[in-house]
KETOR-869126 format. One record per residue (C-alpha): x, y, z; residue number from 1; residue in one letter. Coordinates in steps of 0.25 Angstrom, whole numbers. Layout:
N
+-------+-------+-------+-----+------+
:     X :     Y :     Z : pos : code :
+-------+-------+-------+-----+------+
:     X :     Y :     Z : NUM :    a :
...
+-------+-------+-------+-----+------+
END
This chain:
322
+-------+-------+-------+-----+------+
:     X :     Y :     Z : pos : code :
+-------+-------+-------+-----+------+
:  -102 :    60 :  -306 :   1 :    m :
:   -98 :    55 :  -320 :   2 :    s :
:  -110 :    55 :  -329 :   3 :    k :
:  -108 :    41 :  -335 :   4 :    h :
:  -103 :    27 :  -331 :   5 :    a :
:  -102 :    14 :  -339 :   6 :    e :
:  -110 :     2 :  -338 :   7 :    d :
:  -105 :   -12 :  -340 :   8 :    s :
:  -105 :   -11 :  -355 :   9 :    a :
:   -97 :     1 :  -355 :  10 :    g :
:  -109 :    10 :  -358 :  11 :    n :
:  -111 :    24 :  -351 :  12 :    l :
:  -123 :    27 :  -342 :  13 :    f :
:  -126 :    39 :  -334 :  14 :    s :
:  -121 :    36 :  -319 :  15 :    a :
:  -130 :    47 :  -314 :  16 :    d :
:  -142 :    43 :  -321 :  17 :    s :
:  -155 :    42 :  -314 :  18 :    s :
:  -157 :    28 :  -319 :  19 :    k :
:  -152 :    15 :  -312 :  20 :    v :
:  -141 :     9 :  -320 :  21 :    q :
:  -139 :    -7 :  -322 :  22 :    f :
:  -126 :   -13 :  -326 :  23 :    q :
:  -123 :   -27 :  -330 :  24 :    k :
:  -109 :   -32 :  -325 :  25 :    v :
:  -100 :   -36 :  -337 :  26 :    s :
:   -91 :   -48 :  -337 :  27 :    q :
:   -79 :   -38 :  -336 :  28 :    a :
:   -85 :   -33 :  -323 :  29 :    q :
:   -88 :   -47 :  -317 :  30 :    d :
:   -82 :   -47 :  -303 :  31 :    g :
:   -81 :   -32 :  -301 :  32 :    q :
:   -85 :   -26 :  -288 :  33 :    r :
:   -98 :   -19 :  -288 :  34 :    l :
:   -92 :    -6 :  -282 :  35 :    d :
:   -81 :    -6 :  -293 :  36 :    n :
:   -91 :    -9 :  -304 :  37 :    f :
:   -99 :     4 :  -299 :  38 :    l :
:   -87 :    12 :  -297 :  39 :    i :
:   -82 :    10 :  -311 :  40 :    r :
:   -95 :    13 :  -317 :  41 :    r :
:  -100 :    25 :  -309 :  42 :    l :
:   -88 :    33 :  -312 :  43 :    k :
:   -88 :    46 :  -303 :  44 :    g :
:   -98 :    40 :  -293 :  45 :    v :
:   -91 :    41 :  -279 :  46 :    p :
:   -87 :    28 :  -274 :  47 :    r :
:   -94 :    30 :  -261 :  48 :    s :
:  -107 :    32 :  -268 :  49 :    r :
:  -105 :    19 :  -276 :  50 :    i :
:  -104 :    11 :  -263 :  51 :    y :
:  -116 :    19 :  -257 :  52 :    r :
:  -125 :    15 :  -268 :  53 :    i :
:  -120 :     0 :  -267 :  54 :    i :
:  -123 :     0 :  -252 :  55 :    r :
:  -137 :     6 :  -254 :  56 :    r :
:  -140 :    -5 :  -264 :  57 :    g :
:  -142 :     5 :  -275 :  58 :    e :
:  -132 :    -3 :  -283 :  59 :    v :
:  -138 :   -17 :  -286 :  60 :    r :
:  -132 :   -30 :  -293 :  61 :    v :
:  -142 :   -39 :  -299 :  62 :    n :
:  -153 :   -31 :  -290 :  63 :    k :
:  -145 :   -34 :  -277 :  64 :    k :
:  -137 :   -26 :  -268 :  65 :    r :
:  -122 :   -28 :  -268 :  66 :    c :
:  -110 :   -24 :  -260 :  67 :    k :
:   -99 :   -16 :  -267 :  68 :    p :
:   -90 :   -28 :  -267 :  69 :    e :
:  -100 :   -37 :  -275 :  70 :    y :
:   -93 :   -43 :  -287 :  71 :    k :
:  -101 :   -41 :  -299 :  72 :    l :
:  -104 :   -52 :  -309 :  73 :    k :
:  -106 :   -52 :  -324 :  74 :    c :
:  -120 :   -48 :  -328 :  75 :    d :
:  -123 :   -43 :  -314 :  76 :    d :
:  -133 :   -31 :  -315 :  77 :    e :
:  -128 :   -18 :  -307 :  78 :    v :
:  -139 :    -8 :  -303 :  79 :    r :
:  -132 :     6 :  -302 :  80 :    i :
:  -141 :    17 :  -296 :  81 :    p :
:  -142 :    31 :  -301 :  82 :    p :
:  -131 :    40 :  -295 :  83 :    f :
:  -131 :    55 :  -294 :  84 :    f :
:  -119 :    62 :  -287 :  85 :    g :
:  -106 :    70 :  -288 :  86 :    s :
:   -94 :    63 :  -295 :  87 :    a :
:   -81 :    60 :  -289 :  88 :    e :
:   -69 :    65 :  -297 :  89 :    p :
:   -66 :    59 :  -310 :  90 :    k :
:   -57 :    46 :  -310 :  91 :    l :
:   -43 :    51 :  -310 :  92 :    g :
:   -33 :    46 :  -320 :  93 :    k :
:   -20 :    40 :  -316 :  94 :    p :
:    -8 :    49 :  -318 :  95 :    s :
:     5 :    44 :  -326 :  96 :    p :
:    12 :    42 :  -312 :  97 :    g :
:     1 :    33 :  -306 :  98 :    l :
:     0 :    25 :  -319 :  99 :    q :
:    15 :    23 :  -319 : 100 :    n :
:    14 :    19 :  -304 : 101 :    l :
:     3 :     9 :  -306 : 102 :    l :
:    10 :     3 :  -319 : 103 :    s :
:    23 :     1 :  -311 : 104 :    s :
:    15 :    -5 :  -299 : 105 :    s :
:     9 :   -17 :  -307 : 106 :    v :
:    15 :   -29 :  -300 : 107 :    l :
:     8 :   -40 :  -309 : 108 :    y :
:    -1 :   -40 :  -321 : 109 :    e :
:    -8 :   -50 :  -330 : 110 :    d :
:   -20 :   -50 :  -339 : 111 :    e :
:   -30 :   -52 :  -326 : 112 :    q :
:   -24 :   -43 :  -316 : 113 :    l :
:   -13 :   -34 :  -311 : 114 :    l :
:    -7 :   -32 :  -297 : 115 :    v :
:    -3 :   -17 :  -293 : 116 :    i :
:     7 :   -13 :  -282 : 117 :    n :
:    -3 :    -2 :  -278 : 118 :    k :
:     3 :    11 :  -273 : 119 :    p :
:     0 :    15 :  -259 : 120 :    a :
:    -9 :    27 :  -259 : 121 :    g :
:   -17 :    23 :  -272 : 122 :    l :
:   -31 :    19 :  -270 : 123 :    a :
:   -35 :     6 :  -278 : 124 :    v :
:   -48 :    13 :  -283 : 125 :    h :
:   -54 :    27 :  -284 : 126 :    g :
:   -64 :    32 :  -274 : 127 :    g :
:   -68 :    43 :  -265 : 128 :    t :
:   -58 :    54 :  -267 : 129 :    g :
:   -49 :    45 :  -276 : 130 :    i :
:   -50 :    48 :  -290 : 131 :    r :
:   -41 :    37 :  -295 : 132 :    l :
:   -37 :    23 :  -289 : 133 :    g :
:   -27 :    12 :  -294 : 134 :    l :
:   -38 :     4 :  -301 : 135 :    i :
:   -43 :    17 :  -309 : 136 :    e :
:   -29 :    20 :  -312 : 137 :    a :
:   -26 :     6 :  -318 : 138 :    l :
:   -39 :     6 :  -326 : 139 :    r :
:   -34 :    19 :  -333 : 140 :    q :
:   -20 :    15 :  -335 : 141 :    m :
:   -21 :     3 :  -345 : 142 :    r :
:   -32 :    -2 :  -354 : 143 :    p :
:   -30 :   -16 :  -348 : 144 :    e :
:   -32 :   -11 :  -334 : 145 :    w :
:   -45 :    -4 :  -337 : 146 :    s :
:   -54 :   -14 :  -331 : 147 :    e :
:   -45 :   -18 :  -319 : 148 :    t :
:   -51 :   -20 :  -305 : 149 :    e :
:   -46 :   -21 :  -291 : 150 :    l :
:   -45 :   -35 :  -287 : 151 :    a :
:   -43 :   -30 :  -272 : 152 :    h :
:   -40 :   -17 :  -265 : 153 :    r :
:   -29 :   -10 :  -257 : 154 :    l :
:   -30 :     2 :  -248 : 155 :    d :
:   -26 :    15 :  -254 : 156 :    r :
:   -13 :    16 :  -246 : 157 :    d :
:    -9 :     1 :  -247 : 158 :    t :
:     1 :    -3 :  -258 : 159 :    s :
:     4 :   -16 :  -265 : 160 :    g :
:    -3 :   -27 :  -273 : 161 :    c :
:   -16 :   -24 :  -279 : 162 :    l :
:   -23 :   -34 :  -289 : 163 :    v :
:   -30 :   -28 :  -300 : 164 :    i :
:   -40 :   -37 :  -309 : 165 :    a :
:   -40 :   -34 :  -324 : 166 :    k :
:   -52 :   -43 :  -327 : 167 :    n :
:   -65 :   -48 :  -319 : 168 :    s :
:   -60 :   -62 :  -319 : 169 :    r :
:   -48 :   -60 :  -311 : 170 :    f :
:   -55 :   -50 :  -302 : 171 :    l :
:   -66 :   -60 :  -298 : 172 :    k :
:   -55 :   -70 :  -296 : 173 :    h :
:   -46 :   -62 :  -287 : 174 :    i :
:   -58 :   -56 :  -279 : 175 :    q :
:   -62 :   -71 :  -277 : 176 :    n :
:   -48 :   -75 :  -272 : 177 :    e :
:   -48 :   -63 :  -263 : 178 :    l :
:   -61 :   -67 :  -257 : 179 :    k :
:   -56 :   -81 :  -255 : 180 :    l :
:   -43 :   -76 :  -249 : 181 :    r :
:   -34 :   -82 :  -260 : 182 :    n :
:   -27 :   -69 :  -262 : 183 :    v :
:   -14 :   -68 :  -254 : 184 :    n :
:   -11 :   -54 :  -250 : 185 :    k :
:     2 :   -49 :  -242 : 186 :    h :
:     3 :   -35 :  -237 : 187 :    y :
:    15 :   -28 :  -230 : 188 :    l :
:    11 :   -19 :  -218 : 189 :    a :
:    19 :   -10 :  -210 : 190 :    l :
:    12 :    -9 :  -196 : 191 :    v :
:    14 :     0 :  -184 : 192 :    h :
:    21 :    -7 :  -172 : 193 :    g :
:    26 :   -21 :  -169 : 194 :    q :
:    16 :   -31 :  -175 : 195 :    w :
:    14 :   -43 :  -166 : 196 :    p :
:    21 :   -55 :  -171 : 197 :    g :
:    10 :   -65 :  -168 : 198 :    r :
:    -1 :   -57 :  -175 : 199 :    l :
:    -2 :   -63 :  -188 : 200 :    d :
:   -17 :   -63 :  -191 : 201 :    i :
:   -28 :   -53 :  -189 : 202 :    i :
:   -42 :   -58 :  -191 : 203 :    n :
:   -53 :   -47 :  -187 : 204 :    v :
:   -65 :   -42 :  -194 : 205 :    a :
:   -65 :   -29 :  -201 : 206 :    l :
:   -76 :   -19 :  -204 : 207 :    r :
:   -76 :    -8 :  -214 : 208 :    k :
:   -83 :     5 :  -213 : 209 :    r :
:   -84 :    18 :  -221 : 210 :    e :
:   -80 :    31 :  -212 : 211 :    i :
:   -82 :    41 :  -224 : 212 :    s :
:   -84 :    40 :  -239 : 213 :    v :
:   -73 :    32 :  -244 : 214 :    g :
:   -66 :    30 :  -230 : 215 :    e :
:   -67 :    16 :  -224 : 216 :    r :
:   -61 :    11 :  -211 : 217 :    i :
:   -60 :    -4 :  -206 : 218 :    v :
:   -61 :    -8 :  -192 : 219 :    t :
:   -60 :   -22 :  -185 : 220 :    v :
:   -74 :   -26 :  -182 : 221 :    d :
:   -80 :   -39 :  -179 : 222 :    a :
:   -92 :   -36 :  -187 : 223 :    a :
:   -83 :   -34 :  -199 : 224 :    g :
:   -77 :   -43 :  -210 : 225 :    k :
:   -67 :   -54 :  -207 : 226 :    p :
:   -52 :   -50 :  -210 : 227 :    s :
:   -39 :   -58 :  -209 : 228 :    i :
:   -25 :   -53 :  -210 : 229 :    t :
:   -12 :   -60 :  -208 : 230 :    r :
:     1 :   -54 :  -204 : 231 :    f :
:    16 :   -58 :  -205 : 232 :    k :
:    27 :   -50 :  -198 : 233 :    l :
:    37 :   -44 :  -208 : 234 :    g :
:    46 :   -34 :  -201 : 235 :    q :
:    46 :   -27 :  -188 : 236 :    r :
:    51 :   -12 :  -186 : 237 :    f :
:    52 :    -3 :  -174 : 238 :    a :
:    38 :     2 :  -175 : 239 :    h :
:    32 :    -6 :  -186 : 240 :    a :
:    30 :   -20 :  -192 : 241 :    t :
:    30 :   -24 :  -207 : 242 :    l :
:    19 :   -35 :  -209 : 243 :    l :
:    15 :   -45 :  -220 : 244 :    e :
:     0 :   -45 :  -220 : 245 :    v :
:    -9 :   -55 :  -227 : 246 :    m :
:   -24 :   -51 :  -227 : 247 :    p :
:   -33 :   -63 :  -229 : 248 :    e :
:   -45 :   -54 :  -231 : 249 :    t :
:   -46 :   -41 :  -238 : 250 :    g :
:   -54 :   -31 :  -229 : 251 :    r :
:   -53 :   -16 :  -231 : 252 :    t :
:   -41 :   -11 :  -223 : 253 :    h :
:   -39 :   -25 :  -217 : 254 :    q :
:   -24 :   -25 :  -215 : 255 :    i :
:   -24 :   -11 :  -210 : 256 :    r :
:   -35 :   -13 :  -200 : 257 :    v :
:   -29 :   -27 :  -195 : 258 :    h :
:   -16 :   -20 :  -193 : 259 :    c :
:   -23 :    -9 :  -185 : 260 :    q :
:   -31 :   -20 :  -177 : 261 :    h :
:   -17 :   -26 :  -173 : 262 :    a :
:   -13 :   -13 :  -168 : 263 :    g :
:    -2 :   -11 :  -179 : 264 :    h :
:    -8 :    -2 :  -190 : 265 :    p :
:    -1 :    -1 :  -203 : 266 :    i :
:     9 :    10 :  -204 : 267 :    v :
:     3 :    22 :  -212 : 268 :    g :
:   -11 :    18 :  -210 : 269 :    d :
:   -18 :    30 :  -205 : 270 :    a :
:   -32 :    24 :  -205 : 271 :    k :
:   -29 :    12 :  -196 : 272 :    y :
:   -18 :    17 :  -187 : 273 :    t :
:   -23 :    19 :  -173 : 274 :    c :
:   -20 :    31 :  -165 : 275 :    r :
:    -8 :    28 :  -155 : 276 :    g :
:    -1 :    19 :  -165 : 277 :    a :
:    15 :    20 :  -165 : 278 :    d :
:    18 :    34 :  -170 : 279 :    k :
:    32 :    30 :  -176 : 280 :    s :
:    26 :    27 :  -190 : 281 :    l :
:    14 :    36 :  -189 : 282 :    s :
:    20 :    46 :  -200 : 283 :    g :
:    19 :    35 :  -211 : 284 :    i :
:     7 :    39 :  -220 : 285 :    k :
:     8 :    27 :  -230 : 286 :    n :
:     1 :    14 :  -227 : 287 :    l :
:    11 :     3 :  -225 : 288 :    c :
:     3 :    -8 :  -231 : 289 :    l :
:     7 :   -15 :  -244 : 290 :    h :
:     0 :   -26 :  -252 : 291 :    a :
:    13 :   -34 :  -254 : 292 :    w :
:     9 :   -47 :  -260 : 293 :    k :
:    -3 :   -53 :  -267 : 294 :    i :
:    -5 :   -67 :  -272 : 295 :    e :
:   -18 :   -72 :  -280 : 296 :    f :
:   -22 :   -81 :  -291 : 297 :    s :
:   -28 :   -79 :  -305 : 298 :    v :
:   -40 :   -85 :  -311 : 299 :    p :
:   -39 :   -99 :  -317 : 300 :    d :
:   -25 :  -101 :  -312 : 301 :    s :
:   -16 :  -106 :  -301 : 302 :    k :
:    -6 :   -95 :  -303 : 303 :    r :
:    -5 :   -85 :  -292 : 304 :    l :
:    -1 :   -71 :  -294 : 305 :    i :
:     9 :   -66 :  -283 : 306 :    r :
:    12 :   -51 :  -283 : 307 :    v :
:    21 :   -43 :  -273 : 308 :    q :
:    21 :   -28 :  -272 : 309 :    a :
:    33 :   -20 :  -267 : 310 :    s :
:    31 :   -12 :  -255 : 311 :    v :
:    26 :     3 :  -256 : 312 :    d :
:    38 :    12 :  -256 : 313 :    k :
:    33 :    20 :  -244 : 314 :    s :
:    30 :     8 :  -236 : 315 :    m :
:    44 :     1 :  -240 : 316 :    q :
:    51 :    14 :  -236 : 317 :    g :
:    45 :    14 :  -222 : 318 :    l :
:    49 :     0 :  -220 : 319 :    i :
:    63 :     2 :  -225 : 320 :    d :
:    64 :    14 :  -215 : 321 :    r :
:    59 :     6 :  -203 : 322 :    l :
+-------+-------+-------+-----+------+
END
């Protein structure tokens, strides 16, 4: 494990000290998720262990237990327990090729935010077995991106529009808009088989569970959280259907599980494709799910930001062949 991490004032302290650490949340950190706050400060501590100490109540905010997604407020006091353990590999550095790819993938940027056309196959953040994610790469590329935070997330194999916050004010605003369902997201999904023309909405509860360290699976379960996705027919092919997909909620793997539940899993989705599915497209290894368009507001303005991302080359190539 790395020997030091930073407190909210930028001072170094011993991350494996035998003493409990207390940190005040600064104005710049206002609105940051608790898990992201800890991940950035306990560099080298495995992400799985950070979530474990949160679940066990060893991390406290203002002396109370909190969930990983809790949004910190300025002057909150975070209790960080002593930690002993082996380190994960050091944070990787973005190669010149990755830097060029991400720079060319910026779809929109202003003083508050940027929108990236996330490449398929690139995780949005580092974690177990992943030394470098998109957000860590961005923070190292330019000084003005050093404090960026993910406004939302996309699965590693999903391409398309990803909103990045440059400051806590916009981060709080966009997270609240997401909660209120005021952010419009449109995806493109290529699914197996002939999607029923009348199936334009799926409304089922989803439950997430961890099957191994860093490996999650989501299932339809009445005891889970509500989730709603709307569907619109795009184009039919002999063995597949191209859909426009509008998720109204933002559950983990929501679109993928809803398509599986309908009996038409997304092409290239190894995790959620049932056995016995149409074999005609079984050789496709790339997930055919693309975050196509996004529309959202900015603080203190009636102006809407509308961004569209071109389809990933691999997915577009398959559609063209079909």
